[in-house]
N, C-alpha and C positions, 0 to 999 in steps of 0.2 A: 494774146500774150499769156493769159491765164491758162489756156489749154496747153500751151507749150511748157509752162512751168509745171503743170500737173503731169504731163508726159515724162518730163525729166525726173520728177520726184518718184514716179512709179518705177522708172528704169533703175534708179539708184537703190530704191527700197528692195526691188526684186533681186539685185545683185547682193545686197547686204544679207538677205535671208539665205543665200547660198554661198556665203563667204567661206564656210567650212566645206571643203570639197569631199564628196564621196568617191574615193578611188575605186571601190568595188564596182560602181556603175560605169566606170570608164574602161575597165579591163576589156581586152579583146579575147574572146574564147575561140581559140584556133583549133581546127581539126588536126589530128596527128599528122596528116599528110601535108598540112600547110605550115610553112616555116616563116613566112613573112606576110604582114598585112599593114596597110597604111590607109588612114582616113583623114581627110582634110576638108575644110570649108572656109569660105570668107563671106561674111554678111556686111553689106554696105547699105546705108540708109541716109537720104538727104531730103529734107522738106523745108520749104520756105513759104511763110505766110506773112505777106506785107512787110518783108524785110526781117522778120523774126525767123531765123533759120535754125535747124537742128541737124547736126552731122554726127553719124555714128559708123564706126567700122569695128568688126570683130572677127579676126582670123583665128583659126584653131587647127591643131594637128595632133593626131594620135597614131602611134605605130607600135608594132610588136614584132620581135624577131626571136626565133628559136635556133639553138645550136644544132649541129648535125646529129648528135646523139639524142636530141629532143628532151634533154634533161635540164637545160638552162634556157630561161626566157628573159629577154631584155625588153622593157616596156617604157614608153615615153608618151606623155601627153602635155600639151601646153596651149595657152591662148593669150590673146591681148584684146583689151576692150577700151575703146575711146568714145566718149560722148561729149560733144563740144557745141557751144552756141555763143556767138559773138565773142570769140577768143577766150571764153571761160570754159574750163573743163568741169563737167559734172560727173564724169567717170574717166579715170585714167589708171588702168590696172593691168597687171600681167600675172600669169601663173605658169609654173612648170613643175612636173613631177617625173623623176627617173627612178625605175625600180628594177632590181635584179631578183630573179626567182630560180632557186636550185632545187630540183627534185631529189629527195633523199630516199623516199619509198613511195608506195602507192597512196599512202595516207599523209605523209609529212613532207612539207616544203620549207626550205630556208629562204628568207627574204631580207633584202636590204634596200634602203631608199633614201633619196634626198628630195627636198621640195622647197620651192621659193614662191611666196605670194607677196605682191607689192601693190599698194593702192595709196596714192598720194592724198586721197580725200577721206580716208577712214581714220578713226581714232588710232587704231593700230596700223601704221603705215607699211610695215614690212614684217613678214613672218617667215623664218627659215627653219627647216626641220632636217634632221638626219637620224636614222634609226635602223634597227635590225630586229628580227624575231622569227617566230615559227608560225606556219600556217597549216591547219589540219583540214583534210577533206573527209568529213565523217559521214556524209551521205553521197552516194554516187550511183545514180540510176538514170534511166532515160527520161523519167518524169521529174525527178527531184535531184538537186545538188545542194549540199550544205557545207559551209566553210566556217571555221572558227580560228581566229588569229589573235596572237598576243605578241607584243613587241615593246622594246625600250625606245624612247623617242626623246631626243634633245632638241629644244626649241630656243630660238632667239627672236624676240619681238621688240620692234622699235616704235616708240611713240614720239614723233617729232615735236608735237605741241608742248610736251613736257620735257623734251630733250632727255628722255630716259630710254634705256635699253634693259629688257628683262630677260633673264636666262632661267630655263626650267627643265627639270627632268620628269618626263611623263610616262605613264604606262598607257599603251594604246591597245585596247581590246575591241574586237568586233565579231559580230555574228551575221552571216550572210546566207539567206535561203532563197533558192530559185526554183520556180515551177515552170516546166516547159510543156507546151502542147504542140505536137507534131502532126503533119499530114501523112498521107499514105506513102509519100516519097521520102519519108524520114527527115523532112525539113521542118525546122521550128517556125511555127506561124504565130505563136504567142509565148512570151516569156515574162513572168512576174518575178521581180527580185525585191526582197525586203532586207534592208541592212540597218544594223544598229551599232553605233560606235559609243564607247565609253573611254574618256581620256582624262584621268585624274593625275594631279601632281603626286609624286612619291612622298614628298615631304608634307603634303596637306591634301588629303582626299576630298576635303570640302571644296577645293578649287578644282573643278572638273568641267569637261564639256561632254554633252550628249547629242548625238545626231541620229535621227530616225528618218529613213527614206524608203518609200515604196515606188518602184518603177515597173 
């Protein structure tokens, strides 16, 4: 039983650490000749030790679609995660993100997005976002890609235990750098991406979030 509880604790802790999602790591980089791509998976796990069982299921889906003129990109990613033991949920959450990308020039893109995160077991049970802004491609080479983005973001957060709903206007800034190693056939064999997010409230920059991730 102790091993089961430890496993559940590690699962919940791991999800807590990644509750703020790095959308840059989820984007699908399509070649110019590719207009549609879809990636999906389902993870299922069940274990039973002398009547102490652990059930987990986690489906996810990511897709990207380009318009005929290749200047508009529609991107969607979403997942659901359930961890249950003896009719008690240790994890019950879902996430989806929908984004529109419009090419203005070789350097500048316009983006708009909506996002929903829901977790019944977190302090913040629900987080909804809507926003829009500009994305700059300031490095474009075979080995390196660099993006800088800035957008306005309106968020709604619900805390059920306090019966409170919080509304905020945030600035969303990010820097994303990617290093690609390709083989003789010009196919990427290794890609390293480092992303940094900074999301302060407009009314109080001391209230902010910072996310740093290397993939």
